[in-house]
All heavy atoms as a GROMACS GRO file, in nm:
protein
  557
    1MET      N    1  12.108   8.144  10.770
    1MET     CA    2  12.073   8.098  10.902
    1MET      C    3  12.036   8.219  10.993
    1MET      O    4  12.094   8.324  10.977
    1MET     CB    5  12.194   8.025  10.967
    1MET     CG    6  12.203   7.887  10.922
    1MET     SD    7  12.327   7.799  11.028
    1MET     CE    8  12.352   7.665  10.923
    2ILE      N    9  11.946   8.196  11.077
    2ILE     CA   10  11.905   8.296  11.170
    2ILE      C   11  11.940   8.251  11.311
    2ILE      O   12  11.902   8.143  11.353
    2ILE     CB   13  11.753   8.322  11.164
    2ILE    CG1   14  11.719   8.379  11.020
    2ILE    CG2   15  11.709   8.420  11.269
    2ILE    CD1   16  11.576   8.402  10.996
    3TYR      N   17  12.021   8.327  11.378
    3TYR     CA   18  12.068   8.294  11.514
    3TYR      C   19  11.977   8.359  11.616
    3TYR      O   20  11.956   8.479  11.610
    3TYR     CB   21  12.209   8.336  11.534
    3TYR     CG   22  12.307   8.258  11.449
    3TYR    CD1   23  12.338   8.299  11.322
    3TYR    CD2   24  12.358   8.138  11.488
    3TYR    CE1   25  12.421   8.229  11.239
    3TYR    CE2   26  12.444   8.062  11.409
    3TYR     CZ   27  12.478   8.113  11.284
    3TYR     OH   28  12.570   8.039  11.205
    4ILE      N   29  11.923   8.281  11.711
    4ILE     CA   30  11.832   8.330  11.809
    4ILE      C   31  11.878   8.283  11.946
    4ILE      O   32  11.912   8.161  11.961
    4ILE     CB   33  11.687   8.285  11.784
    4ILE    CG1   34  11.642   8.330  11.647
    4ILE    CG2   35  11.596   8.328  11.896
    4ILE    CD1   36  11.507   8.276  11.611
    5LYS      N   37  11.876   8.371  12.046
    5LYS     CA   38  11.899   8.331  12.180
    5LYS      C   39  11.775   8.260  12.233
    5LYS      O   40  11.666   8.311  12.210
    5LYS     CB   41  11.933   8.446  12.269
    5LYS     CG   42  12.067   8.508  12.238
    5LYS     CD   43  12.093   8.620  12.333
    5LYS     CE   44  12.230   8.686  12.299
    5LYS     NZ   45  12.256   8.800  12.382
    6PHE      N   46  11.791   8.142  12.290
    6PHE     CA   47  11.673   8.061  12.332
    6PHE      C   48  11.587   8.142  12.432
    6PHE      O   49  11.468   8.130  12.434
    6PHE     CB   50  11.719   7.936  12.398
    6PHE     CG   51  11.609   7.840  12.421
    6PHE    CD1   52  11.546   7.773  12.317
    6PHE    CD2   53  11.565   7.817  12.550
    6PHE    CE1   54  11.442   7.682  12.342
    6PHE    CE2   55  11.456   7.729  12.574
    6PHE     CZ   56  11.398   7.665  12.470
    7GLN      N   57  11.651   8.227  12.512
    7GLN     CA   58  11.580   8.308  12.608
    7GLN      C   59  11.502   8.421  12.548
    7GLN      O   60  11.418   8.479  12.608
    7GLN     CB   61  11.678   8.366  12.719
    7GLN     CG   62  11.756   8.264  12.791
    7GLN     CD   63  11.894   8.236  12.726
    7GLN    OE1   64  11.905   8.247  12.604
    7GLN    NE2   65  11.986   8.196  12.807
    8ASP      N   66  11.535   8.455  12.420
    8ASP     CA   67  11.472   8.573  12.358
    8ASP      C   68  11.368   8.529  12.255
    8ASP      O   69  11.384   8.549  12.137
    8ASP     CB   70  11.578   8.658  12.292
    8ASP     CG   71  11.519   8.788  12.239
    8ASP    OD1   72  11.411   8.828  12.286
    8ASP    OD2   73  11.584   8.854  12.152
    9LEU      N   74  11.264   8.464  12.300
    9LEU     CA   75  11.151   8.428  12.210
    9LEU      C   76  11.032   8.516  12.240
    9LEU      O   77  10.915   8.468  12.233
    9LEU     CB   78  11.121   8.277  12.224
    9LEU     CG   79  11.231   8.187  12.183
    9LEU    CD1   80  11.189   8.042  12.205
    9LEU    CD2   81  11.266   8.202  12.035
   10SER      N   82  11.057   8.637  12.275
   10SER     CA   83  10.950   8.729  12.310
   10SER      C   84  10.862   8.763  12.192
   10SER      O   85  10.896   8.732  12.075
   10SER     CB   86  11.013   8.860  12.366
   10SER     OG   87  11.086   8.923  12.264
   11GLU      N   88  10.752   8.828  12.218
   11GLU     CA   89  10.660   8.867  12.114
   11GLU      C   90  10.727   8.970  12.015
   11GLU      O   91  10.706   8.961  11.896
   11GLU     CB   92  10.532   8.931  12.173
   11GLU     CG   93  10.425   8.956  12.073
   11GLU     CD   94  10.297   9.003  12.137
   11GLU    OE1   95  10.267   8.963  12.249
   11GLU    OE2   96  10.226   9.078  12.072
   12GLU      N   97  10.814   9.053  12.071
   12GLU     CA   98  10.884   9.147  11.986
   12GLU      C   99  10.977   9.076  11.887
   12GLU      O  100  10.986   9.112  11.770
   12GLU     CB  101  10.966   9.250  12.071
   12GLU     CG  102  10.878   9.341  12.149
   12GLU     CD  103  10.838   9.282  12.283
   12GLU    OE1  104  10.895   9.183  12.329
   12GLU    OE2  105  10.736   9.332  12.339
   13LYS      N  106  11.048   8.975  11.934
   13LYS     CA  107  11.136   8.899  11.846
   13LYS      C  108  11.061   8.824  11.737
   13LYS      O  109  11.103   8.818  11.627
   13LYS     CB  110  11.223   8.799  11.931
   13LYS     CG  111  11.329   8.731  11.855
   13LYS     CD  112  11.425   8.832  11.798
   13LYS     CE  113  11.551   8.765  11.740
   13LYS     NZ  114  11.648   8.861  11.693
   14GLN      N  115  10.946   8.768  11.779
   14GLN     CA  116  10.861   8.697  11.682
   14GLN      C  117  10.808   8.795  11.575
   14GLN      O  118  10.813   8.762  11.457
   14GLN     CB  119  10.744   8.631  11.754
   14GLN     CG  120  10.788   8.514  11.839
   14GLN     CD  121  10.667   8.456  11.922
   14GLN    OE1  122  10.557   8.461  11.869
   14GLN    NE2  123  10.698   8.401  12.036
   15GLU      N  124  10.768   8.912  11.617
   15GLU     CA  125  10.726   9.015  11.518
   15GLU      C  126  10.841   9.050  11.427
   15GLU      O  127  10.817   9.077  11.306
   15GLU     CB  128  10.670   9.135  11.593
   15GLU     CG  129  10.532   9.112  11.655
   15GLU     CD  130  10.428   9.076  11.555
   15GLU    OE1  131  10.424   9.133  11.443
   15GLU    OE2  132  10.345   8.993  11.589
   16GLU      N  133  10.958   9.063  11.481
   16GLU     CA  134  11.078   9.091  11.397
   16GLU      C  135  11.098   8.982  11.291
   16GLU      O  136  11.124   9.018  11.174
   16GLU     CB  137  11.198   9.107  11.486
   16GLU     CG  138  11.324   9.140  11.413
   16GLU     CD  139  11.450   9.147  11.500
   16GLU    OE1  140  11.437   9.174  11.622
   16GLU    OE2  141  11.560   9.119  11.447
   17LEU      N  142  11.082   8.859  11.330
   17LEU     CA  143  11.101   8.749  11.238
   17LEU      C  144  10.996   8.752  11.132
   17LEU      O  145  11.021   8.725  11.017
   17LEU     CB  146  11.100   8.614  11.311
   17LEU     CG  147  11.221   8.583  11.397
   17LEU    CD1  148  11.194   8.459  11.479
   17LEU    CD2  149  11.347   8.572  11.311
   18PHE      N  150  10.870   8.782  11.171
   18PHE     CA  151  10.762   8.796  11.072
   18PHE      C  152  10.791   8.907  10.976
   18PHE      O  153  10.765   8.893  10.850
   18PHE     CB  154  10.627   8.822  11.141
   18PHE     CG  155  10.566   8.706  11.211
   18PHE    CD1  156  10.496   8.723  11.329
   18PHE    CD2  157  10.582   8.576  11.161
   18PHE    CE1  158  10.434   8.613  11.391
   18PHE    CE2  159  10.524   8.466  11.228
   18PHE     CZ  160  10.452   8.485  11.341
   19GLN      N  161  10.844   9.018  11.020
   19GLN     CA  162  10.871   9.132  10.934
   19GLN      C  163  10.982   9.102  10.837
   19GLN      O  164  10.975   9.133  10.718
   19GLN     CB  165  10.912   9.253  11.014
   19GLN     CG  166  10.928   9.381  10.931
   19GLN     CD  167  10.797   9.421  10.863
   19GLN    OE1  168  10.686   9.399  10.913
   19GLN    NE2  169  10.812   9.479  10.745
   20VAL      N  170  11.087   9.029  10.884
   20VAL     CA  171  11.197   8.986  10.794
   20VAL      C  172  11.142   8.892  10.686
   20VAL      O  173  11.173   8.908  10.568
   20VAL     CB  174  11.310   8.920  10.873
   20VAL    CG1  175  11.408   8.845  10.785
   20VAL    CG2  176  11.382   9.020  10.960
   21SER      N  177  11.057   8.798  10.728
   21SER     CA  178  11.001   8.704  10.632
   21SER      C  179  10.906   8.773  10.532
   21SER      O  180  10.910   8.742  10.415
   21SER     CB  181  10.921   8.592  10.708
   21SER     OG  182  10.869   8.500  10.616
   22ARG      N  183  10.828   8.870  10.584
   22ARG     CA  184  10.741   8.945  10.495
   22ARG      C  185  10.819   9.021  10.388
   22ARG      O  186  10.780   9.015  10.268
   22ARG     CB  187  10.653   9.037  10.578
   22ARG     CG  188  10.552   9.116  10.499
   22ARG     CD  189  10.468   9.210  10.588
   22ARG     NE  190  10.372   9.285  10.513
   22ARG     CZ  191  10.253   9.244  10.474
   22ARG    NH1  192  10.212   9.122  10.509
   22ARG    NH2  193  10.174   9.320  10.407
   23GLU      N  194  10.926   9.087  10.425
   23GLU     CA  195  11.008   9.163  10.330
   23GLU      C  196  11.070   9.069  10.232
   23GLU      O  197  11.080   9.101  10.110
   23GLU     CB  198  11.114   9.242  10.406
   23GLU     CG  199  11.057   9.357  10.484
   23GLU     CD  200  11.158   9.423  10.576
   23GLU    OE1  201  11.279   9.383  10.570
   23GLU    OE2  202  11.118   9.513  10.653
   24HIS      N  203  11.107   8.951  10.277
   24HIS     CA  204  11.173   8.855  10.188
   24HIS      C  205  11.070   8.804  10.085
   24HIS      O  206  11.098   8.791   9.967
   24HIS     CB  207  11.228   8.737  10.271
   24HIS     CG  208  11.315   8.640  10.195
   24HIS    ND1  209  11.323   8.509  10.223
   24HIS    CD2  210  11.400   8.662  10.091
   24HIS    CE1  211  11.404   8.454  10.141
   24HIS    NE2  212  11.455   8.542  10.060
   25VAL      N  213  10.948   8.774  10.127
   25VAL     CA  214  10.842   8.727  10.036
   25VAL      C  215  10.806   8.836   9.935
   25VAL      O  216  10.798   8.809   9.816
   25VAL     CB  217  10.717   8.686  10.117
   25VAL    CG1  218  10.597   8.671  10.024
   25VAL    CG2  219  10.739   8.558  10.189
   26ILE      N  220  10.796   8.959   9.980
   26ILE     CA  221  10.765   9.070   9.891
   26ILE      C  222  10.876   9.086   9.790
   26ILE      O  223  10.847   9.106   9.668
   26ILE     CB  224  10.738   9.204   9.966
   26ILE    CG1  225  10.605   9.190  10.045
   26ILE    CG2  226  10.736   9.322   9.875
   26ILE    CD1  227  10.581   9.304  10.138
   27HIS      N  228  10.995   9.073   9.831
   27HIS     CA  229  11.112   9.086   9.738
   27HIS      C  230  11.110   8.975   9.633
   27HIS      O  231  11.129   8.997   9.518
   27HIS     CB  232  11.242   9.081   9.817
   27HIS     CG  233  11.365   9.081   9.732
   27HIS    ND1  234  11.405   9.191   9.660
   27HIS    CD2  235  11.453   8.981   9.701
   27HIS    CE1  236  11.514   9.157   9.589
   27HIS    NE2  237  11.546   9.032   9.614
   28LEU      N  238  11.080   8.850   9.677
   28LEU     CA  239  11.087   8.734   9.591
   28LEU      C  240  10.959   8.722   9.502
   28LEU      O  241  10.971   8.694   9.386
   28LEU     CB  242  11.110   8.605   9.667
   28LEU     CG  243  11.243   8.589   9.735
   28LEU    CD1  244  11.242   8.462   9.815
   28LEU    CD2  245  11.352   8.593   9.637
   29PHE      N  246  10.846   8.737   9.562
   29PHE     CA  247  10.718   8.703   9.495
   29PHE      C  248  10.620   8.817   9.481
   29PHE      O  249  10.508   8.798   9.436
   29PHE     CB  250  10.649   8.590   9.570
   29PHE     CG  251  10.734   8.473   9.596
   29PHE    CD1  252  10.771   8.434   9.724
   29PHE    CD2  253  10.782   8.391   9.493
   29PHE    CE1  254  10.850   8.323   9.752
   29PHE    CE2  255  10.862   8.283   9.514
   29PHE     CZ  256  10.899   8.251   9.645
   30GLY      N  257  10.658   8.937   9.528
   30GLY     CA  258  10.566   9.051   9.529
   30GLY      C  259  10.497   9.079   9.395
   30GLY      O  260  10.376   9.099   9.387
   31GLU      N  261  10.576   9.079   9.289
   31GLU     CA  262  10.519   9.112   9.156
   31GLU      C  263  10.421   9.004   9.110
   31GLU      O  264  10.314   9.037   9.060
   31GLU     CB  265  10.632   9.129   9.049
   31GLU     CG  266  10.715   9.255   9.079
   31GLU     CD  267  10.829   9.269   8.973
   31GLU    OE1  268  10.817   9.207   8.867
   31GLU    OE2  269  10.920   9.343   9.007
   32SER      N  270  10.459   8.878   9.126
   32SER     CA  271  10.369   8.771   9.078
   32SER      C  272  10.239   8.764   9.164
   32SER      O  273  10.134   8.733   9.113
   32SER     CB  274  10.442   8.631   9.080
   32SER     OG  275  10.481   8.598   9.209
   33ILE      N  276  10.253   8.791   9.295
   33ILE     CA  277  10.132   8.796   9.378
   33ILE      C  278  10.048   8.911   9.336
   33ILE      O  279   9.921   8.896   9.328
   33ILE     CB  280  10.174   8.799   9.527
   33ILE    CG1  281  10.235   8.666   9.572
   33ILE    CG2  282  10.051   8.834   9.616
   33ILE    CD1  283  10.288   8.662   9.713
   34GLN      N  284  10.105   9.023   9.304
   34GLN     CA  285  10.031   9.141   9.266
   34GLN      C  286   9.956   9.113   9.134
   34GLN      O  287   9.841   9.150   9.117
   34GLN     CB  288  10.118   9.267   9.249
   34GLN     CG  289  10.039   9.393   9.218
   34GLN     CD  290   9.940   9.427   9.327
   34GLN    OE1  291   9.975   9.436   9.440
   34GLN    NE2  292   9.816   9.450   9.285
   35GLU      N  293  10.027   9.042   9.040
   35GLU     CA  294   9.957   9.005   8.914
   35GLU      C  295   9.837   8.912   8.939
   35GLU      O  296   9.730   8.930   8.878
   35GLU     CB  297  10.057   8.939   8.823
   35GLU     CG  298  10.157   9.027   8.767
   35GLU     CD  299  10.265   8.954   8.684
   35GLU    OE1  300  10.247   8.832   8.661
   35GLU    OE2  301  10.366   9.019   8.652
   36TYR      N  302   9.854   8.816   9.031
   36TYR     CA  303   9.746   8.727   9.067
   36TYR      C  304   9.627   8.799   9.130
   36TYR      O  305   9.513   8.779   9.098
   36TYR     CB  306   9.797   8.617   9.163
   36TYR     CG  307   9.691   8.523   9.212
   36TYR    CD1  308   9.647   8.423   9.131
   36TYR    CD2  309   9.636   8.537   9.341
   36TYR    CE1  310   9.546   8.339   9.178
   36TYR    CE2  311   9.536   8.455   9.383
   36TYR     CZ  312   9.493   8.354   9.304
   36TYR     OH  313   9.392   8.267   9.346
   37VAL      N  314   9.660   8.900   9.215
   37VAL     CA  315   9.561   8.979   9.282
   37VAL      C  316   9.483   9.062   9.176
   37VAL      O  317   9.360   9.071   9.182
   37VAL     CB  318   9.617   9.072   9.389
   37VAL    CG1  319   9.524   9.178   9.433
   37VAL    CG2  320   9.668   8.988   9.508
   38ASP      N  321   9.554   9.117   9.080
   38ASP     CA  322   9.488   9.196   8.973
   38ASP      C  323   9.396   9.111   8.888
   38ASP      O  324   9.291   9.158   8.845
   38ASP     CB  325   9.595   9.260   8.885
   38ASP     CG  326   9.676   9.368   8.954
   38ASP    OD1  327   9.628   9.418   9.059
   38ASP    OD2  328   9.784   9.405   8.907
   39GLU      N  329   9.433   8.985   8.864
   39GLU     CA  330   9.351   8.896   8.786
   39GLU      C  331   9.230   8.846   8.859
   39GLU      O  332   9.121   8.825   8.803
   39GLU     CB  333   9.434   8.775   8.738
   39GLU     CG  334   9.538   8.815   8.638
   39GLU     CD  335   9.633   8.694   8.603
   39GLU    OE1  336   9.601   8.578   8.644
   39GLU    OE2  337   9.731   8.718   8.530
   40THR      N  338   9.248   8.813   8.990
   40THR     CA  339   9.140   8.745   9.065
   40THR      C  340   9.067   8.834   9.167
   40THR      O  341   8.961   8.796   9.208
   40THR     CB  342   9.198   8.627   9.142
   40THR    OG1  343   9.293   8.674   9.239
   40THR    CG2  344   9.266   8.526   9.046
   41GLY      N  345   9.122   8.942   9.204
   41GLY     CA  346   9.062   9.030   9.302
   41GLY      C  347   9.087   8.982   9.445
   41GLY      O  348   9.012   9.025   9.538
   42ALA      N  349   9.184   8.890   9.464
   42ALA     CA  350   9.212   8.843   9.600
   42ALA      C  351   9.272   8.951   9.688
   42ALA      O  352   9.312   9.055   9.639
   42ALA     CB  353   9.314   8.723   9.594
   43ASP      N  354   9.286   8.924   9.814
   43ASP     CA  355   9.336   9.022   9.910
   43ASP      C  356   9.492   9.006   9.915
   43ASP      O  357   9.546   8.905   9.951
   43ASP     CB  358   9.279   8.996  10.051
   43ASP     CG  359   9.326   9.092  10.152
   43ASP    OD1  360   9.391   9.194  10.117
   43ASP    OD2  361   9.300   9.071  10.271
   44TYR      N  362   9.560   9.112   9.873
   44TYR     CA  363   9.706   9.110   9.860
   44TYR      C  364   9.773   9.086   9.998
   44TYR      O  365   9.860   8.998  10.009
   44TYR     CB  366   9.753   9.246   9.803
   44TYR     CG  367   9.904   9.256   9.794
   44TYR    CD1  368   9.973   9.200   9.691
   44TYR    CD2  369   9.979   9.330   9.886
   44TYR    CE1  370  10.113   9.210   9.675
   44TYR    CE2  371  10.116   9.339   9.878
   44TYR     CZ  372  10.179   9.280   9.769
   44TYR     OH  373  10.317   9.293   9.761
   45ASP      N  374   9.733   9.156  10.101
   45ASP     CA  375   9.794   9.144  10.234
   45ASP      C  376   9.769   9.000  10.288
   45ASP      O  377   9.862   8.941  10.350
   45ASP     CB  378   9.741   9.247  10.335
   45ASP     CG  379   9.794   9.385  10.300
   45ASP    OD1  380   9.909   9.397  10.256
   45ASP    OD2  381   9.716   9.481  10.321
   46LYS      N  382   9.655   8.946  10.269
   46LYS     CA  383   9.629   8.807  10.314
   46LYS      C  384   9.719   8.710  10.247
   46LYS      O  385   9.775   8.619  10.309
   46LYS     CB  386   9.480   8.774  10.290
   46LYS     CG  387   9.443   8.635  10.344
   46LYS     CD  388   9.300   8.607  10.322
   46LYS     CE  389   9.266   8.466  10.374
   46LYS     NZ  390   9.121   8.434  10.347
   47LEU      N  391   9.736   8.723  10.117
   47LEU     CA  392   9.827   8.632  10.041
   47LEU      C  393   9.970   8.645  10.089
   47LEU      O  394  10.041   8.545  10.106
   47LEU     CB  395   9.811   8.650   9.894
   47LEU     CG  396   9.682   8.610   9.828
   47LEU    CD1  397   9.670   8.657   9.682
   47LEU    CD2  398   9.661   8.463   9.840
   48ILE      N  399  10.011   8.768  10.108
   48ILE     CA  400  10.151   8.795  10.152
   48ILE      C  401  10.171   8.732  10.292
   48ILE      O  402  10.271   8.668  10.322
   48ILE     CB  403  10.181   8.947  10.158
   48ILE    CG1  404  10.193   9.001  10.013
   48ILE    CG2  405  10.308   8.970  10.234
   48ILE    CD1  406  10.309   8.956   9.932
   49ASP      N  407  10.070   8.747  10.381
   49ASP     CA  408  10.082   8.692  10.516
   49ASP      C  409  10.088   8.536  10.510
   49ASP      O  410  10.165   8.477  10.586
   49ASP     CB  411   9.969   8.740  10.603
   49ASP     CG  412   9.979   8.883  10.643
   49ASP    OD1  413  10.086   8.940  10.626
   49ASP    OD2  414   9.873   8.937  10.686
   50GLU      N  415  10.009   8.479  10.427
   50GLU     CA  416  10.016   8.331  10.414
   50GLU      C  417  10.151   8.284  10.364
   50GLU      O  418  10.208   8.186  10.413
   50GLU     CB  419   9.900   8.283  10.316
   50GLU     CG  420   9.765   8.297  10.374
   50GLU     CD  421   9.656   8.262  10.273
   50GLU    OE1  422   9.688   8.227  10.154
   50GLU    OE2  423   9.539   8.273  10.310
   51GLU      N  424  10.202   8.353  10.261
   51GLU     CA  425  10.336   8.319  10.210
   51GLU      C  426  10.442   8.344  10.312
   51GLU      O  427  10.545   8.278  10.316
   51GLU     CB  428  10.363   8.392  10.080
   51GLU     CG  429  10.277   8.344   9.967
   51GLU     CD  430  10.298   8.198   9.935
   51GLU    OE1  431  10.412   8.148   9.934
   51GLU    OE2  432  10.195   8.128   9.907
   52MET      N  433  10.426   8.449  10.394
   52MET     CA  434  10.521   8.482  10.497
   52MET      C  435  10.537   8.369  10.598
   52MET      O  436  10.648   8.333  10.633
   52MET     CB  437  10.475   8.613  10.566
   52MET     CG  438  10.554   8.647  10.692
   52MET     SD  439  10.475   8.784  10.783
   52MET     CE  440  10.332   8.700  10.852
   53ILE      N  441  10.425   8.310  10.640
   53ILE     CA  442  10.430   8.202  10.734
   53ILE      C  443  10.498   8.084  10.672
   53ILE      O  444  10.581   8.019  10.734
   53ILE     CB  445  10.285   8.164  10.777
   53ILE    CG1  446  10.220   8.279  10.845
   53ILE    CG2  447  10.290   8.043  10.870
   53ILE    CD1  448  10.267   8.311  10.985
   54LYS      N  449  10.464   8.050  10.545
   54LYS     CA  450  10.530   7.937  10.477
   54LYS      C  451  10.677   7.963  10.465
   54LYS      O  452  10.756   7.868  10.479
   54LYS     CB  453  10.466   7.921  10.336
   54LYS     CG  454  10.326   7.872  10.333
   54LYS     CD  455  10.279   7.862  10.191
   54LYS     CE  456  10.130   7.844  10.179
   54LYS     NZ  457  10.084   7.847  10.036
   55ASN      N  458  10.713   8.083  10.437
   55ASN     CA  459  10.855   8.120  10.417
   55ASN      C  460  10.934   8.100  10.546
   55ASN      O  461  11.052   8.060  10.539
   55ASN     CB  462  10.866   8.264  10.370
   55ASN     CG  463  11.000   8.302  10.329
   55ASN    OD1  464  11.067   8.231  10.253
   55ASN    ND2  465  11.056   8.411  10.373
   56LEU      N  466  10.875   8.116  10.660
   56LEU     CA  467  10.946   8.095  10.786
   56LEU      C  468  10.994   7.956  10.802
   56LEU      O  469  11.102   7.926  10.861
   56LEU     CB  470  10.861   8.129  10.906
   56LEU     CG  471  10.847   8.283  10.937
   56LEU    CD1  472  10.742   8.304  11.045
   56LEU    CD2  473  10.978   8.338  10.975
   57TYR      N  474  10.924   7.857  10.745
   57TYR     CA  475  10.963   7.718  10.750
   57TYR      C  476  11.083   7.686  10.664
   57TYR      O  477  11.142   7.579  10.679
   57TYR     CB  478  10.845   7.630  10.713
   57TYR     CG  479  10.736   7.627  10.816
   57TYR    CD1  480  10.620   7.696  10.800
   57TYR    CD2  481  10.755   7.553  10.940
   57TYR    CE1  482  10.517   7.691  10.894
   57TYR    CE2  483  10.657   7.556  11.034
   57TYR     CZ  484  10.542   7.622  11.012
   57TYR     OH  485  10.442   7.623  11.108
   58THR      N  486  11.120   7.772  10.574
   58THR     CA  487  11.238   7.752  10.487
   58THR      C  488  11.366   7.798  10.555
   58THR      O  489  11.473   7.766  10.507
   58THR     CB  490  11.219   7.819  10.349
   58THR    OG1  491  11.223   7.962  10.369
   58THR    CG2  492  11.094   7.776  10.285
   59TYR      N  493  11.353   7.876  10.664
   59TYR     CA  494  11.477   7.929  10.723
   59TYR      C  495  11.542   7.824  10.818
   59TYR      O  496  11.472   7.737  10.869
   59TYR     CB  497  11.441   8.054  10.811
   59TYR     CG  498  11.399   8.173  10.737
   59TYR    CD1  499  11.334   8.275  10.799
   59TYR    CD2  500  11.424   8.190  10.603
   59TYR    CE1  501  11.294   8.396  10.737
   59TYR    CE2  502  11.382   8.306  10.534
   59TYR     CZ  503  11.319   8.405  10.601
   59TYR     OH  504  11.280   8.515  10.538
   60ASN      N  505  11.670   7.835  10.830
   60ASN     CA  506  11.741   7.753  10.924
   60ASN      C  507  11.765   7.834  11.051
   60ASN      O  508  11.831   7.938  11.041
   60ASN     CB  509  11.876   7.703  10.867
   60ASN     CG  510  11.859   7.607  10.748
   60ASN    OD1  511  11.773   7.519  10.760
   60ASN    ND2  512  11.940   7.616  10.650
   61PHE      N  513  11.716   7.786  11.160
   61PHE     CA  514  11.731   7.861  11.287
   61PHE      C  515  11.834   7.786  11.374
   61PHE      O  516  11.835   7.667  11.378
   61PHE     CB  517  11.594   7.862  11.364
   61PHE     CG  518  11.490   7.945  11.295
   61PHE    CD1  519  11.396   7.888  11.216
   61PHE    CD2  520  11.490   8.080  11.312
   61PHE    CE1  521  11.295   7.961  11.157
   61PHE    CE2  522  11.390   8.158  11.252
   61PHE     CZ  523  11.296   8.097  11.173
   62VAL      N  524  11.916   7.867  11.439
   62VAL     CA  525  12.011   7.814  11.532
   62VAL      C  526  11.984   7.879  11.666
   62VAL      O  527  11.989   8.002  11.674
   62VAL     CB  528  12.156   7.847  11.487
   62VAL    CG1  529  12.254   7.799  11.594
   62VAL    CG2  530  12.191   7.781  11.354
   63PHE      N  531  11.953   7.800  11.761
   63PHE     CA  532  11.917   7.850  11.898
   63PHE      C  533  12.042   7.836  11.984
   63PHE      O  534  12.095   7.729  12.007
   63PHE     CB  535  11.804   7.773  11.956
   63PHE     CG  536  11.672   7.796  11.890
   63PHE    CD1  537  11.627   7.711  11.792
   63PHE    CD2  538  11.597   7.906  11.922
   63PHE    CE1  539  11.508   7.734  11.723
   63PHE    CE2  540  11.474   7.931  11.856
   63PHE     CZ  541  11.428   7.843  11.761
   64ASN      N  542  12.085   7.949  12.034
   64ASN     CA  543  12.193   7.956  12.132
   64ASN      C  544  12.136   7.940  12.274
   64ASN      O  545  12.056   8.027  12.312
   64ASN     CB  546  12.275   8.081  12.117
   64ASN     CG  547  12.343   8.092  11.980
   64ASN    OD1  548  12.390   7.991  11.924
   64ASN    ND2  549  12.344   8.212  11.924
   65ILE      N  550  12.183   7.844  12.343
   65ILE     CA  551  12.136   7.826  12.479
   65ILE      C  552  12.238   7.868  12.578
   65ILE      O  553  12.353   7.845  12.570
   65ILE     CB  554  12.099   7.674  12.504
   65ILE    CG1  555  11.986   7.635  12.411
   65ILE    CG2  556  12.060   7.655  12.648
   65ILE    CD1  557  11.949   7.494  12.414
   0.00000   0.00000   0.00000
């Protein structure tokens, strides 16, 4: 679970969440995405970013008001 203060939805906090999600995706799927990129010539960063956004939807957020 990720705990967030409702008042702290600033751009910096959003970027922090994106970075956490990106690191998580690279840890989980980085090798398989790299293999796919090697086979197809796709853009690695674009694929990671797409998976990063999808990954955010799997997190449980708790907003403290």
